[in-house]
C-alpha positions as CSV (number, residue, x, y, z in Angstrom):
1,X,-53.6,153.5,156.1
2,X,-54.6,156.2,153.7
3,X,-58.1,157.4,151.9
4,X,-58.0,158.5,148.5
5,X,-59.8,162.0,149.0
6,X,-59.7,163.4,145.7
7,X,-59.2,162.2,141.8
8,X,-59.0,164.3,139.4
9,X,-58.0,164.3,135.6
10,X,-55.0,166.5,134.5
11,X,-56.8,169.5,134.3
12,X,-58.4,168.8,137.4
13,X,-61.7,167.7,136.8
14,X,-63.2,165.7,138.8
15,X,-63.1,162.1,137.7
16,X,-66.5,160.5,138.9
17,X,-66.4,157.4,137.4
18,X,-63.1,156.7,138.3
19,X,-65.0,157.1,141.6
20,X,-67.9,155.5,141.7
21,X,-66.0,152.4,140.3
22,X,-63.7,153.0,143.7
23,X,-66.5,153.1,145.4
24,X,-67.8,150.0,144.0
25,X,-64.8,148.2,145.3
26,X,-64.0,149.9,149.0
27,X,-66.5,152.3,149.8
28,X,-64.7,154.1,152.7
29,X,-62.0,154.5,149.7
30,X,-58.5,153.1,152.3
31,X,-56.2,150.8,151.9
32,X,-52.6,150.5,151.7
33,X,-49.9,151.5,149.4
34,X,-47.8,148.8,148.2
35,X,-43.8,149.2,147.8
36,X,-44.1,152.0,149.0
37,X,-39.7,152.3,148.3
38,X,-40.3,151.7,145.3
39,X,-42.9,154.9,144.4
40,X,-40.8,157.1,141.2
41,X,-41.6,158.5,138.4
42,X,-42.2,156.4,135.6
43,X,-43.3,153.1,138.0
44,X,-46.6,152.3,138.9
45,X,-49.0,153.7,142.0
46,X,-50.0,149.9,143.6
47,X,-52.2,151.0,146.2
48,X,-54.2,147.5,148.1
49,X,-58.2,147.7,149.3
50,X,-59.0,147.5,153.1
51,X,-61.5,144.4,153.1
52,X,-61.8,141.3,152.1
53,X,-62.1,142.4,148.4
54,X,-57.9,140.8,147.5
55,X,-57.5,143.4,144.7
56,X,-55.3,146.1,145.0
57,X,-55.2,149.5,142.1
58,X,-52.3,150.1,140.1
59,X,-51.7,153.2,138.0
60,X,-50.7,154.9,134.6
61,X,-46.8,155.4,135.1
62,X,-46.3,158.4,137.7
63,X,-45.2,161.9,137.0
64,X,-44.4,163.2,140.0
65,X,-45.4,162.4,143.6
66,X,-45.1,164.5,146.4
67,X,-45.9,163.8,150.9
68,X,-46.1,165.4,153.6
69,X,-46.7,164.1,157.3
70,X,-50.4,163.3,156.4
71,X,-50.9,163.7,152.9
72,X,-50.0,162.5,149.4
73,X,-50.3,163.6,146.3
74,X,-49.2,161.0,142.8
75,X,-49.8,162.4,139.5
76,X,-49.9,160.1,136.7
77,X,-50.2,160.2,133.5
78,X,-53.9,160.6,133.4
79,X,-55.0,161.1,136.3
80,X,-54.2,162.9,140.3
81,X,-54.4,161.0,143.9
82,X,-55.0,162.7,146.1
83,X,-54.9,160.4,149.7
84,X,-54.5,161.3,153.5
85,X,-53.4,158.5,156.2
86,X,-56.1,157.3,158.0
87,X,-57.1,155.9,161.5
């Protein structure tokens, strides 16, 4: 499971409205990455929210994605997302 810890536009400005929308669906901003094997440039990042909403976030196409042992940084056409492993 992962937690979204930061959401910005491509210029580094915090996307407060996007964060508010996420918190309405999942206040903890946690979930599971779907189709992790398909995360590559040109595909879309899919994130299934934890809880019982049954909803998922699907981004615009991925431009860049980097991952280390505990964090993932996803850059899409419109937005950047920072996620960290969540226990």
